[in-house]
C-alpha positions, 0 to 999 in steps of 0.5 A: 802248304799246298802251294809250297808242295807244288813249288817243291815238286816242280823244282824236283821233278817237272813243271806241273808234276803235282797237278798231273799226279793229282789227276792220274793218281789222286791217292798217291798225290794225297799220300805225298802231300800228307807226307810233305805236310807232316815232315815240314810242318812248322 
């Protein structure tokens, strides 16, 4: 799921958004990733 999250955020925002967010604001990154996983879990 992590790879899909990174791919989606690259398409919505910019290339490297997830990596930048993870470095600059790890708490928000984790919240967004968890929200993505909970929303799109198959």
